[in-house]
C-alpha positions in Angstrom: -18.2 16.1 12.3 -15.3 16.2 9.9 -16.5 14.0 7.0 -20.3 14.5 6.6 -20.3 12.7 3.3 -19.8 9.4 5.2 -23.3 9.8 6.7 -22.0 8.4 10.0 -23.8 8.9 13.3 -22.2 8.8 16.7 -23.8 5.4 17.4 -22.1 3.9 14.3 -18.7 4.3 16.0 -18.4 1.2 18.2 -17.8 -2.6 17.9 -21.1 -4.5 17.7 -21.0 -7.9 19.4 -23.4 -10.5 18.1 -23.8 -14.0 19.3 -20.8 -15.3 17.4 -19.2 -12.3 15.5 -17.7 -9.0 16.5 -18.5 -6.5 13.7 -16.1 -3.6 13.5 -18.0 -0.5 12.4 -16.1 2.7 12.9 -13.4 4.1 15.2 -12.5 7.7 15.6 -9.0 7.7 17.0 -5.8 9.7 17.2 -2.9 9.0 14.9 -0.9 7.1 17.5 -4.0 4.9 18.2 -4.2 4.1 14.5 -0.6 2.8 14.8 -1.8 0.4 17.5 -4.5 -0.8 15.1 -2.1 -1.6 12.3 0.2 -3.2 14.9 -2.5 -5.6 15.8 -2.9 -4.2 19.3 -5.9 -2.7 21.2 -6.3 1.0 20.4 -6.5 1.7 24.1 -3.0 0.2 24.7 -0.4 2.2 26.6 2.3 3.9 24.4 5.0 1.6 25.8 3.5 -1.3 23.8 5.2 0.2 20.7 8.6 -0.3 22.4 8.1 -4.0 22.8 10.6 -5.7 20.5 9.9 -9.3 21.5 9.3 -11.7 18.6 5.6 -12.7 18.5 4.9 -16.3 19.2 2.4 -16.5 16.3 3.7 -15.5 12.9 1.6 -13.4 10.5 2.0 -13.4 6.7 0.6 -11.0 4.2 0.7 -9.9 0.6 0.4 -6.2 -0.3 0.4 -3.9 -3.2 -0.7 -0.3 -4.0 -2.2 2.2 -6.5 -2.7 5.9 -6.8 -6.1 7.3 -7.7 -6.6 10.5 -9.8 -10.4 10.4 -10.4 -13.2 9.3 -8.1 -13.9 5.6 -8.2 -17.5 5.3 -9.6 -20.2 3.3 -7.7 -19.7 0.4 -10.1 -16.1 0.2 -9.0 -17.0 0.1 -5.3 -19.6 -2.6 -6.0 -16.8 -4.7 -7.7 -14.6 -4.1 -4.6 -17.4 -5.3 -2.3 -18.1 -8.4 -4.4 -14.3 -9.3 -4.5 -13.9 -8.6 -0.7 -16.6 -11.1 0.1 -14.7 -13.8 -1.7 -11.8 -13.7 0.9 -11.3 -13.5 4.6 -9.3 -10.7 6.1 -8.7 -8.3 3.2 -7.9 -4.7 3.6 -7.9 -1.5 1.6 -6.2 1.5 3.2 -6.9 4.8 1.6 -4.4 7.6 2.4 -5.6 11.1 1.3 -3.3 13.4 -0.7 -4.0 16.9 -2.1 -3.7 20.1 0.0 -0.1 21.1 0.6 1.0 18.1 -1.4 -0.3 19.7 -4.5 2.0 22.7 -4.0 5.2 20.7 -4.2 6.7 20.0 -7.6 6.9 16.4 -8.7 10.6 16.8 -9.3 11.4 18.6 -6.1 11.9 15.4 -4.1 12.1 11.7 -5.1 8.5 11.1 -4.2 6.6 12.3 -7.3 2.9 11.4 -6.6 1.6 14.9 -5.7 -0.6 17.2 -7.8 -3.5 15.4 -9.4 -3.6 12.4 -7.0 -6.6 12.2 -4.7 -5.3 9.4 -2.6 -3.3 6.2 -2.6 -4.5 2.7 -1.8 -2.7 -0.1 0.0 -4.3 -3.5 -0.6 -3.4 -6.3 1.8 -4.5 -9.8 2.7 -3.1 -11.8 5.6 -2.9 -15.3 6.8 -1.4 -17.3 9.7 -1.3 -20.7 8.1 1.6 -20.5 5.6 1.0 -23.8 3.9 1.3 -23.8 0.1 -2.5 -24.1 -0.5 -3.4 -21.2 1.8 -0.6 -18.8 0.8 -1.2 -19.5 -2.9 -4.9 -18.8 -2.5 -4.4 -15.5 -0.7 -1.8 -14.2 -3.1 -3.9 -15.2 -6.1 -6.9 -13.3 -4.6 -4.9 -10.1 -4.1 -3.5 -10.3 -7.7 -7.1 -10.7 -8.9 -8.2 -7.6 -7.0 -5.2 -5.6 -8.4 -6.2 -6.6 -11.9 -9.8 -5.7 -11.4 -8.8 -2.3 -10.1 -7.0 -1.3 -13.3 -9.8 0.8 -14.8 -10.1 2.9 -11.7 -6.6 4.0 -10.9 -3.7 6.0 -12.3 -2.4 4.8 -15.7 0.6 5.2 -18.1 2.3 4.2 -15.9 0.1 2.5 -13.3 1.9 4.0 -10.3 2.6 2.6 -6.9 4.0 3.6 -3.5 7.6 2.6 -2.8 7.0 1.8 0.9 4.3 -0.8 -0.1 6.8 -2.6 -2.2 5.5 -5.4 -4.5 7.9 -7.8 -6.1 5.3 -8.7 -8.7 6.4 -5.6 -10.5 9.8 -7.2 -11.2 13.1 -7.8 -9.4 16.7 -7.1 -10.0 18.7 -10.1 -11.4 22.4 -10.5 -11.3 23.0 -7.8 -13.9 20.8 -5.2 -12.1 19.8 -3.8 -15.5 18.6 -0.2 -15.6 16.3 -0.9 -18.5 14.6 -3.8 -16.6 14.5 -1.9 -13.3 12.4 0.8 -15.1 9.5 -1.6 -14.9 9.0 -0.9 -11.2 11.2 2.2 -10.9 8.9 4.4 -12.9 5.9 3.1 -11.0 7.5 4.3 -7.8 9.3 7.4 -9.0 7.8 8.4 -12.4 10.3 10.7 -14.2 12.5 10.9 -11.1 13.7 7.4 -11.6 16.3 8.3 -14.2 17.6 11.1 -12.1 17.9 8.7 -9.1 19.8 6.2 -11.2 22.2 8.9 -12.3 22.8 9.8 -8.6 23.4 6.1 -8.0 26.0 6.0 -10.7 28.0 8.7 -8.9 27.7 7.5 -5.3 27.7 3.7 -5.8 28.8 3.0 -9.4 29.6 -0.7 -8.5 26.1 -1.2 -7.1 27.4 -2.5 -3.7 24.2 -1.5 -1.9 21.4 -3.4 -3.6 18.2 -5.5 -3.0 15.4 -6.9 -5.1 14.1 -3.6 -6.2 17.0 -1.2 -5.5 17.9 1.6 -7.9 20.7 0.4 -10.3 23.3 2.7 -11.8 22.1 4.6 -14.9 22.9 3.2 -18.3 21.7 4.3 -21.8 
């Protein structure tokens, strides 16, 4: 009804059970139901499930990263993605649409700069429950391979990323919290706003008391 380009029919939107495999095909859900899905809960769960703060008995690990897309990915790109996805179990690509009202807001009006000209962003993730060295290394290597293969199809100069899908592969603060080094990831997340944010940091926290692996350091020439 809303996205005719997908060529979906109503009977596509269910979970098909075969003899050994449940194949997820398509779900049409409300926003809050999508939160259940990413929370690894049934989409029919009561809302109170989201208030449950108990620590899960089974730990889940994952590696993620992100991109912004300015031009449509050609068919050859999607074929590459399909081939790469078939190499690994449990991969995800989450596409979040931009445009519309986002295009009307200046890049410099707020710290978030990825507005006009971006079609959508992508979050790539892969997860695992066995955190042994062999499994975790395999999963992380696979995601890094996919990220490298996506380079021709995403935003460039710089290759941008979404702050909330933080990726320490872009670099991390060391003891000196150097502004020049922090630009490696800072401009991916904030474009030209990174320098302005660092200057604000210089005023409100010149001694850099509040910091983490990819925090904004005080500005320096």
